[in-house]
LOMIPA-940135 format. One record per residue (C-alpha): residue number from 1; residue in three letters; x, y negated, z. Coordinates in Angstrom, 3 decimals, always signed. Last residue first. Layout:
REM residues N
  nr rest        X        Y        Z
 NUM  ALA        X        Y        Z
...
This chain:
REM residues 182
  nr rest        X        Y        Z
 182  ASN   +8.095   -6.041   +9.500
 181  LYS   +4.964   -6.945   +7.301
 180  GLU   +3.788   -3.801   +6.360
 179  LYS   +3.713   -2.424   +9.837
 178  THR   +1.313   -5.340  +10.955
 177  LEU   -0.644   -4.380   +8.005
 176  GLU   -1.179   -0.983   +9.355
 175  ILE   -1.675   -2.186  +12.827
 174  ALA   -4.496   -4.664  +11.223
 173  MET   -5.983   -1.771   +9.123
 172  GLU   -5.996   +0.688  +12.006
 171  GLN   -7.705   -2.038  +14.280
 170  LEU  -10.229   -2.972  +11.693
 169  SER  -11.306   +0.611  +11.901
 168  ILE  -11.543   +3.911  +10.202
 167  PHE   -9.122   +2.941   +7.662
 166  ASN   -9.406   +3.446   +3.806
 165  MET   -7.184   +1.500   +1.171
 164  ASP   -7.894   +0.816   -3.034
 163  ALA  -11.516   +1.730   -2.418
 162  VAL  -13.027   +4.381   -4.448
 161  VAL  -16.572   +3.733   -5.288
 160  GLY  -19.508   +6.416   -4.343
 159  ILE  -19.863   +5.898   -0.414
 158  PRO  -22.285   +7.901   +1.856
 157  GLU  -22.448   +5.923   +5.213
 156  LYS  -21.359   +7.816   +7.985
 155  THR  -18.599   +5.233   +8.522
 154  VAL  -15.019   +4.805   +6.847
 153  ILE  -13.775   +1.241   +6.896
 152  ARG  -13.309   +0.366   +3.172
 151  ALA  -10.413   -1.623   +2.075
 150  THR  -10.493   -3.351   -1.414
 149  LYS   -7.726   -5.593   -3.116
 148  MET   -9.608   -8.435   -4.978
 147  GLY  -10.267   -8.823   -8.946
 146  LEU  -13.991  -10.468   -8.602
 145  ASN  -15.866   -7.332   -9.317
 144  LYS  -13.640   -5.251   -7.178
 143  GLY  -14.200   -6.823   -4.216
 142  PHE  -18.239   -7.047   -4.579
 141  ARG  -17.897   -3.058   -5.881
 140  ILE  -16.385   -2.562   -2.368
 139  ASP  -18.730   -4.436   -0.426
 138  SER  -21.794   -2.743   -2.242
 137  ASP  -20.401   +0.779   -2.054
 136  THR  -20.426   +0.172   +1.648
 135  ASP  -18.253   +0.288   +4.369
 134  GLY  -16.552   -3.101   +3.988
 133  VAL  -13.281   -5.170   +3.634
 132  MET  -12.371   -7.369   +0.781
 131  ILE   -8.635   -8.433   +0.321
 130  SER   -7.889  -11.386   -1.350
 129  LYS   -4.863  -12.472   -3.390
 128  SER   -6.361  -11.751   -6.892
 127  PHE   -9.288  -13.985   -5.473
 126  ASP   -7.085  -16.672   -5.379
 125  ILE   -8.513  -19.073   -2.573
 124  GLU   -7.168  -22.373   -2.902
 123  PRO  -10.536  -24.232   -3.368
 122  PHE  -11.532  -23.430   +0.123
 121  ASP  -15.422  -24.463   +0.080
 120  ILE  -15.800  -24.048   -3.404
 119  LYS  -13.837  -20.852   -3.021
 118  ALA  -16.116  -19.640   -0.411
 117  GLU  -19.329  -20.097   -2.666
 116  LEU  -18.086  -18.550   -5.233
 115  ALA  -17.242  -15.640   -2.967
 114  MET  -20.869  -15.542   -1.543
 113  ASP  -21.992  -15.417   -4.877
 112  PRO  -19.930  -12.622   -6.525
 111  LYS  -22.986   -9.915   -6.669
 110  PRO  -22.106   -6.961   -4.935
 109  LYS  -22.922   -8.134   -2.510
 108  ARG  -26.493  -10.192   -2.262
 107  THR  -27.015  -13.550   -4.126
 106  ASN  -30.376  -12.883   -4.922
 105  ASN  -32.024  -14.312   -8.036
 104  PRO  -33.612  -11.291   -9.299
 103  ASP  -35.080  -10.465   -6.022
 102  ASP  -34.898   -6.888   -5.395
 101  ALA  -32.530   -6.867   -2.618
 100  PHE  -34.745   -9.178   -1.014
  99  GLU  -32.657  -12.542   -0.223
  98  PRO  -30.789  -13.587   +3.144
  97  ALA  -27.566  -13.682   +1.781
  96  PHE  -25.121  -14.700   +4.012
  95  TYR  -21.657  -16.436   +4.298
  94  ILE  -19.421  -17.301   +7.316
  93  ALA  -16.481  -19.122   +7.620
  92  ASP  -13.022  -19.743   +9.276
  91  VAL  -13.073  -16.557  +11.178
  90  HIS  -12.080  -17.238  +14.960
  89  THR   -9.107  -16.595  +17.296
  88  GLY   -8.056  -17.280  +20.786
  87  ILE   -9.776  -14.416  +22.997
  86  GLU  -12.691  -16.519  +24.067
  85  MET  -12.906  -18.046  +20.486
  84  LEU  -13.746  -14.527  +18.960
  83  GLN  -16.358  -14.436  +21.398
  82  GLU  -17.834  -17.997  +20.676
  81  GLN  -17.581  -17.019  +16.919
  80  MET  -19.595  -13.999  +17.496
  79  TYR  -22.073  -15.985  +19.424
  78  LYS  -22.279  -18.774  +16.942
  77  HIS  -23.076  -15.804  +14.284
  76  VAL  -25.787  -14.481  +16.290
  75  LEU  -26.948  -17.872  +16.738
  74  GLN  -26.897  -18.308  +13.167
  73  LEU  -29.095  -15.333  +12.461
  72  SER  -31.530  -16.288  +14.953
  71  CYS  -31.942  -19.350  +13.310
  70  LYS  -32.521  -17.903   +9.737
  69  SER  -35.188  -15.740  +11.181
  68  VAL  -34.729  -12.101  +11.512
  67  ILE  -37.358   -9.514  +10.483
  66  GLY  -39.367  -11.876   +8.089
  65  LYS  -38.369   -9.617   +5.227
  64  ALA  -36.339  -12.296   +3.565
  63  VAL  -34.441  -12.520   +6.933
  62  GLY  -33.882   -9.114   +6.999
  61  GLN  -32.499   -9.178   +3.860
  60  GLN  -28.979  -10.237   +5.485
  59  ASN  -26.044   -9.249   +3.096
  58  THR  -23.039  -10.475   +4.584
  57  VAL  -19.835  -12.054   +3.663
  56  VAL  -17.409  -12.993   +6.450
  55  ILE  -14.427  -14.938   +5.391
  54  ILE  -10.446  -15.197   +6.940
  53  ARG   -8.243  -17.541   +5.701
  52  ALA   -4.478  -17.623   +5.641
  51  PHE   -3.852  -14.050   +6.342
  50  ILE   -1.248  -12.352   +8.152
  49  THR   -1.287  -14.047  +12.018
  48  ARG   -4.945  -14.523  +11.867
  47  PHE   -5.244  -10.912  +10.876
  46  VAL   -3.607   -9.875  +14.523
  45  ARG   -6.531  -12.077  +16.091
  44  ILE   -8.977  -10.552  +13.727
  43  ALA   -7.736   -7.129  +15.063
  42  GLU   -7.991   -8.179  +18.628
  41  PRO  -11.670   -9.183  +18.462
  40  VAL  -12.320   -5.879  +16.333
  39  LYS  -10.849   -3.888  +19.482
  38  ASP  -13.843   -1.183  +19.154
  37  LEU  -17.372   -2.523  +17.426
  36  PHE  -18.468   -5.789  +18.340
  35  ILE  -21.959   -5.707  +19.915
  34  PHE  -24.695   -7.840  +18.354
  33  GLU  -28.091   -6.727  +19.764
  32  GLU  -27.490   -8.573  +22.902
  31  THR  -26.667  -11.918  +20.576
  30  SER  -30.411  -11.048  +18.457
  29  ASN  -31.746   -9.556  +15.589
  28  VAL  -29.242   -7.154  +14.483
  27  TYR  -30.945   -5.658  +11.781
  26  GLY  -32.761   -2.166  +11.448
  25  GLY  -32.826   +1.378   +9.658
  24  PHE  -29.337   +1.894  +10.598
  23  ILE  -28.177   -0.801  +13.548
  22  ARG  -24.763   -1.413  +12.454
  21  GLU  -22.341   -2.047  +15.545
  20  ASN  -20.018   -5.008  +14.686
  19  ILE  -17.031   -6.294  +12.676
  18  VAL  -17.188   -3.534   +9.994
  17  GLY  -20.378   -1.610  +10.090
  16  ASP  -22.542   -4.861   +9.822
  15  ARG  -20.045   -7.852   +9.257
  14  ASP  -18.653   -7.587   +5.616
  13  LEU  -15.268   -9.006   +5.959
  12  PHE  -13.013  -11.135   +3.202
  11  LEU   -9.097  -11.518   +3.985
  10  THR   -7.571  -14.326   +1.967
   9  TRP   -3.897  -14.613   +1.075
   8  SER   -1.451  -17.342   +1.066
   7  LYS   -0.031  -16.418   +4.320
   6  ASP   +1.570  -13.335   +2.893
   5  ILE   +0.415  -10.209   +1.658
   4  LYS   +3.250   -8.236   -0.508
   3  PHE   +0.574   -5.757   -2.137
   2  GLU   +2.541   -2.397   -1.172
   1  MET   +0.271   -0.005   -0.046
């Protein structure tokens, strides 16, 4: 895995199943339901030393379904940032796609919309110097469609596309990338 990552690179992270526990068949609707996966805050702190930017991109059709309000979703994201700040780290931005999957105008992964929005906010982003980390086909296809390197967090979610790298957790990925830097 020789990508020669330096501080000009951007890390894109999916949320549910990568950063926090995914509720299969449901949605994280409150801060009480948002539970970091093991050692994720610490991994993000390590990633801050490796990458220029860390961006979260998350499909959230629970908003379109009326199960999660945009306000609740923003409170969950604020809570996530606060928890990260408590250990001296943060993500630079969080983008979400609130539409139904079958909405022809949706901005959901694997469509590039959230990454293109991030590039408007952070013009220095170079997708060829970016890694997309996810646990589903749509996450990996999102990265591949934009010319990013891809990393899969292996979960019980079946997947039909091959990622450039596979890890059991963000912590394992942080350890491996740190080894590469040394």
